[in-house]
C-alpha positions in Angstrom: 122.7 -98.6 102.8 125.5 -96.1 102.3 128.2 -96.3 99.6 131.0 -96.7 102.1 129.4 -99.8 103.7 128.9 -101.4 100.2 132.6 -100.8 99.3 133.8 -102.5 102.4 131.8 -105.7 101.6 132.9 -105.9 98.0 135.4 -108.8 97.4 138.7 -107.8 95.8 140.9 -110.6 94.4 144.4 -109.9 95.4 145.8 -113.1 93.8 146.9 -114.7 97.0 146.8 -118.5 97.2 144.5 -120.0 99.9 145.3 -123.6 99.2 148.0 -125.4 97.1 146.1 -127.2 94.3 149.1 -129.1 93.2 147.8 -132.4 94.6 149.2 -135.7 93.7 146.7 -137.6 91.6 145.3 -134.7 89.7 146.2 -134.5 86.0 148.0 -131.1 86.5 150.2 -132.4 89.3 153.9 -131.6 89.0 156.4 -132.9 91.5 159.3 -130.7 92.6 161.7 -132.9 90.6 159.7 -132.4 87.4 159.5 -128.7 88.0 163.3 -128.5 88.4 163.8 -130.5 85.1 161.4 -128.2 83.2 163.2 -125.2 84.6 166.6 -126.6 83.5 165.3 -127.1 80.0 164.0 -123.6 79.8 167.3 -122.3 81.1 169.1 -124.0 78.2 167.8 -121.3 75.9 167.3 -123.5 72.9 165.8 -122.1 69.7 162.7 -123.7 68.3 164.8 -125.1 65.5 167.3 -126.7 67.9 164.4 -128.1 70.0 162.8 -129.7 66.9 166.2 -131.2 66.0 166.5 -132.7 69.5 163.0 -134.2 69.3 163.7 -135.6 65.8 166.9 -137.2 67.0 165.1 -138.8 69.9 162.5 -140.2 67.6 165.1 -141.5 65.2 167.0 -143.2 68.1 163.9 -145.1 69.2 162.6 -145.9 65.7 164.5 -149.2 65.3 163.3 -150.5 68.6 159.7 -149.4 67.8 159.9 -151.2 64.4 161.2 -154.4 66.0 158.3 -154.4 68.5 155.7 -153.7 65.8 157.3 -156.3 63.5 157.2 -158.9 66.3 153.5 -158.3 66.9 152.8 -158.7 63.2 154.8 -161.9 63.0 153.0 -163.4 66.0 149.6 -162.3 64.6 150.3 -164.0 61.3 151.5 -167.2 63.0 148.3 -167.3 65.0 146.3 -166.8 61.7 148.3 -169.6 60.0 147.9 -172.1 62.8 144.2 -171.2 63.3 143.5 -171.8 59.6 145.3 -175.2 59.5 142.9 -176.8 62.1 
């Protein structure tokens, strides 16, 4: 076999996409809407410090609701224990 024939048969990856692997149901799936939202967030140009402040603010906003839900579960659990022990 000559060198020229071998070079023709070698596969060269040109980076082109044969099939779109962004299929709904896969864990890496991103809808067009989510891609646009992510692009908008990147375009804001927030510094890491600003981004951390945003996340901290969001957590602090949801903290009271989270504590109420956890507290409700604890109260219901204690009531079940109380009524179960009185039988």
